[in-house]
C-alpha positions as CSV (number, residue, x, y, z in Angstrom):
1,M,-81.7,-122.9,204.0
2,M,-80.9,-119.2,203.9
3,K,-80.4,-117.5,200.6
4,R,-78.3,-114.3,200.3
5,I,-80.3,-111.6,198.6
6,G,-79.1,-108.4,196.8
7,K,-75.6,-109.5,196.2
8,T,-74.0,-107.4,193.5
9,R,-70.8,-107.8,191.6
10,H,-68.6,-104.9,190.7
11,K,-66.7,-105.3,187.5
12,C,-63.5,-103.3,187.2
13,R,-62.7,-101.7,183.9
14,Q,-59.3,-102.6,182.7
15,A,-59.0,-100.3,179.6
16,F,-60.2,-97.2,177.9
17,T,-62.5,-97.5,174.9
18,L,-61.3,-96.4,171.5
19,V,-63.5,-93.4,171.6
20,E,-62.0,-92.3,174.9
21,L,-58.5,-92.7,173.6
22,I,-59.3,-90.6,170.6
23,I,-60.7,-87.9,172.8
24,V,-57.6,-87.9,175.0
25,L,-55.3,-87.7,172.0
26,V,-57.3,-84.8,170.5
27,I,-57.0,-82.9,173.8
28,L,-53.3,-83.5,174.0
29,A,-52.9,-82.3,170.4
30,V,-54.8,-79.1,171.2
31,L,-52.7,-78.5,174.3
32,A,-49.5,-79.1,172.3
33,A,-50.6,-76.7,169.6
34,M,-51.1,-74.1,172.3
35,L,-48.0,-74.7,174.4
36,V,-45.3,-75.6,172.0
37,P,-45.1,-72.1,170.2
38,A,-45.1,-70.4,173.6
39,L,-42.4,-72.7,174.9
40,T,-40.4,-72.3,171.7
41,G,-40.7,-68.5,172.0
42,Y,-39.6,-68.6,175.6
43,I,-36.5,-70.7,174.8
44,K,-35.6,-68.4,171.9
45,K,-36.0,-65.3,174.1
46,A,-33.9,-66.9,176.9
47,K,-31.2,-67.9,174.4
48,K,-31.0,-64.3,173.2
49,E,-31.0,-62.7,176.6
50,K,-28.1,-64.9,177.8
51,Y,-25.9,-63.2,175.2
52,V,-26.7,-59.7,176.3
53,E,-24.3,-59.9,179.2
54,T,-21.6,-61.2,176.8
55,V,-22.2,-58.3,174.5
56,H,-21.7,-56.0,177.4
57,Y,-18.4,-57.6,178.2
58,A,-17.4,-57.3,174.5
59,Q,-18.3,-53.6,174.6
60,V,-16.2,-53.0,177.8
61,A,-13.3,-55.0,176.4
62,A,-13.4,-53.2,173.1
63,Q,-13.5,-49.8,174.8
64,S,-10.5,-50.7,176.9
65,V,-8.6,-51.6,173.8
66,M,-9.7,-48.5,171.9
67,T,-8.5,-46.4,174.8
68,E,-5.1,-48.0,174.4
69,V,-5.2,-47.5,170.6
70,Y,-6.0,-43.8,171.3
71,G,-3.1,-43.5,173.7
72,L,-0.7,-45.0,171.2
73,S,-2.3,-43.3,168.2
74,D,-2.1,-46.6,166.4
75,G,-4.3,-49.3,164.9
76,N,-6.2,-47.0,162.5
77,A,-3.9,-46.8,159.5
78,D,-5.7,-45.4,156.4
79,E,-4.6,-48.4,154.3
80,D,-6.7,-50.6,156.5
81,Q,-9.9,-48.6,155.8
82,T,-12.2,-48.5,152.8
83,E,-13.0,-45.1,151.1
84,D,-15.8,-44.5,153.6
85,G,-13.7,-45.5,156.6
86,N,-15.4,-48.8,157.2
87,N,-14.2,-52.3,157.9
88,V,-10.9,-52.3,159.7
89,I,-9.9,-55.9,159.8
90,W,-8.6,-57.0,163.2
91,Y,-9.0,-60.7,162.8
92,E,-6.1,-60.9,160.4
93,G,-3.3,-58.8,159.1
94,T,-0.6,-56.8,160.8
95,E,-3.1,-55.3,163.4
96,K,-4.6,-58.6,164.4
97,E,-3.1,-58.2,167.9
98,W,-5.7,-55.6,168.7
99,G,-8.5,-58.0,168.0
100,D,-6.6,-60.7,170.0
101,K,-6.5,-58.3,173.0
102,V,-10.3,-57.8,172.9
103,L,-10.9,-61.5,172.9
104,K,-8.3,-62.0,175.7
105,L,-10.2,-59.5,177.9
106,M,-13.3,-61.5,177.2
107,D,-11.4,-64.7,178.2
108,R,-11.6,-66.0,174.7
109,G,-9.0,-67.0,172.1
110,R,-8.8,-67.6,168.3
111,G,-10.7,-70.5,166.8
112,E,-14.1,-71.7,167.7
113,E,-12.6,-74.3,170.0
114,N,-11.2,-71.4,172.1
115,G,-14.4,-69.5,172.2
116,E,-13.9,-67.1,169.3
117,P,-17.3,-65.7,168.4
118,Y,-18.8,-66.4,164.9
119,I,-19.0,-62.7,164.4
120,L,-17.8,-59.8,166.6
121,I,-17.8,-56.2,165.3
122,V,-17.5,-52.9,167.1
123,G,-18.1,-49.4,165.8
124,V,-16.6,-46.1,166.9
125,G,-16.6,-42.6,165.5
126,N,-15.2,-42.5,161.9
127,H,-11.4,-41.7,161.8
128,K,-11.4,-40.0,158.4
129,D,-10.6,-36.3,158.7
130,T,-13.5,-35.5,156.4
131,A,-15.9,-37.0,159.0
132,G,-15.0,-34.2,161.5
133,M,-15.1,-36.3,164.6
134,T,-13.5,-35.3,167.9
135,P,-10.8,-37.6,169.4
136,S,-13.3,-38.7,172.0
137,Q,-15.9,-39.6,169.3
138,R,-13.3,-41.5,167.2
139,Y,-12.5,-43.9,170.1
140,T,-15.8,-44.3,171.8
141,V,-17.5,-47.7,171.2
142,Y,-21.1,-46.9,170.0
143,Y,-21.9,-50.2,168.3
144,V,-21.3,-53.9,168.9
145,C,-22.6,-56.8,166.8
146,Y,-22.2,-60.2,168.5
147,I,-23.1,-63.7,167.1
148,E,-21.8,-66.5,169.3
149,K,-22.1,-69.4,166.9
150,A,-23.2,-70.1,163.3
151,D,-26.7,-71.0,164.6
152,S,-26.9,-68.3,167.3
153,P,-29.0,-65.1,167.1
154,A,-27.4,-61.7,166.5
155,V,-27.4,-59.3,169.5
156,F,-26.6,-55.6,168.9
157,F,-25.5,-52.9,171.2
158,V,-26.3,-49.5,169.6
159,N,-25.7,-46.2,171.3
160,G,-26.4,-47.6,174.8
161,E,-29.3,-50.0,173.9
162,F,-29.4,-53.7,173.3
163,M,-31.5,-55.1,170.5
164,Y,-32.1,-58.1,168.3
165,K,-33.3,-56.4,165.2
166,Y,-30.8,-55.4,162.5
167,P,-30.2,-51.7,163.3
168,R,-29.5,-50.1,159.9
169,K,-31.3,-47.8,157.5
170,D,-29.9,-46.4,154.4
171,N,-30.8,-44.0,151.5
172,G,-31.5,-41.0,153.7
173,K,-34.0,-42.6,156.0
174,V,-34.8,-41.0,159.3
175,I,-31.8,-41.3,161.7
176,T,-32.7,-42.1,165.4
177,T,-30.6,-43.4,168.2
178,K,-31.9,-46.9,167.4
179,K,-31.0,-46.9,163.7
180,I,-28.0,-46.6,161.6
181,G,-28.1,-44.8,158.3
182,G,-27.3,-41.5,156.6
183,E,-26.6,-39.8,153.3
184,N,-22.9,-38.8,153.5
185,F,-21.8,-41.9,155.4
186,R,-23.5,-45.2,155.1
187,N,-23.5,-45.9,158.9
188,T,-24.3,-43.0,161.2
189,I,-25.9,-42.7,164.6
190,V,-27.1,-39.7,166.5
191,K,-25.6,-38.8,169.9
192,D,-26.2,-35.6,171.8
193,N,-27.7,-34.1,168.6
194,A,-24.6,-34.9,166.6
195,N,-24.4,-37.2,163.6
196,I,-21.6,-39.7,164.2
197,P,-20.5,-41.7,161.2
198,L,-19.2,-45.1,162.3
199,Q,-15.9,-46.8,161.7
200,F,-16.2,-50.6,162.0
201,Y,-13.6,-52.9,163.5
202,I,-14.1,-56.5,162.7
203,I,-12.6,-58.5,165.5
204,S,-14.0,-61.9,164.6
205,N,-15.3,-63.4,161.4
206,L,-15.7,-67.1,161.1
207,T,-18.2,-66.9,158.2
208,G,-15.6,-67.2,155.5
209,D,-17.2,-64.2,153.7
210,N,-15.4,-61.0,152.9
211,P,-16.8,-58.2,155.1
212,S,-16.3,-55.8,152.2
213,D,-19.0,-57.7,150.4
214,S,-22.5,-56.5,151.1
215,K,-23.7,-60.1,151.5
216,F,-21.7,-60.3,154.7
217,W,-24.0,-57.6,156.2
218,T,-27.3,-57.9,154.5
219,G,-27.1,-61.1,152.4
220,A,-30.1,-63.5,152.0
221,G,-28.1,-66.4,153.5
222,K,-27.9,-67.5,157.1
223,K,-24.3,-66.3,157.4
224,S,-25.0,-62.6,157.2
225,L,-25.7,-60.2,160.0
226,L,-29.2,-59.7,158.7
227,G,-29.7,-63.4,158.4
228,H,-29.0,-63.8,162.1
229,S,-31.2,-60.9,163.2
230,E,-34.9,-60.3,163.3
231,G,-34.9,-58.1,160.3
232,Y,-34.8,-54.3,159.9
233,A,-35.6,-52.2,163.0
């Protein structure tokens, strides 16, 4: 009788050991710790950048409306301005139609359901006679603040540049083309070596806060412009 010699049996492994599973989980945890912040940052950046084009549309729409305002010499009544020429309210009151026109040119309407931004503000040269602005400076849009929704980041257009940081400095700080500040007027930019104090037009405000209150601009809450931005530039 012949016997078969050297026969071996191969046993297939059906599962990982506990130690191997722990090692795999540790590796996955390390990878997640490395990748999640980068991915989150990428998503945040992409979310911001998608609004830049919208801010550009808002600037063009606002400039078109301001040109019409200039032609009619309307929409800038002193009674709608504060003492320093800020905060003309276009989302309510008798001149609401000007804000409506800006939204219409952006293919938007009033109310969040119709695409009205959470906050939309534009700034032109101050209209007060004491500001000494030329007609062109008074009606040129130098500034836009845009916040799409209550949980969206703020995107700013300031003197030709787009940014995500809150672009304001006060108390006599250095004025550059990227910052707003000044001594005689609270909000001033520099353009062609000229200091241009800004006049704000609030086209949309769904926060429920009064824009004449400082907390609307720099409050600690999430509803303020500063609360939606990356902090001071």
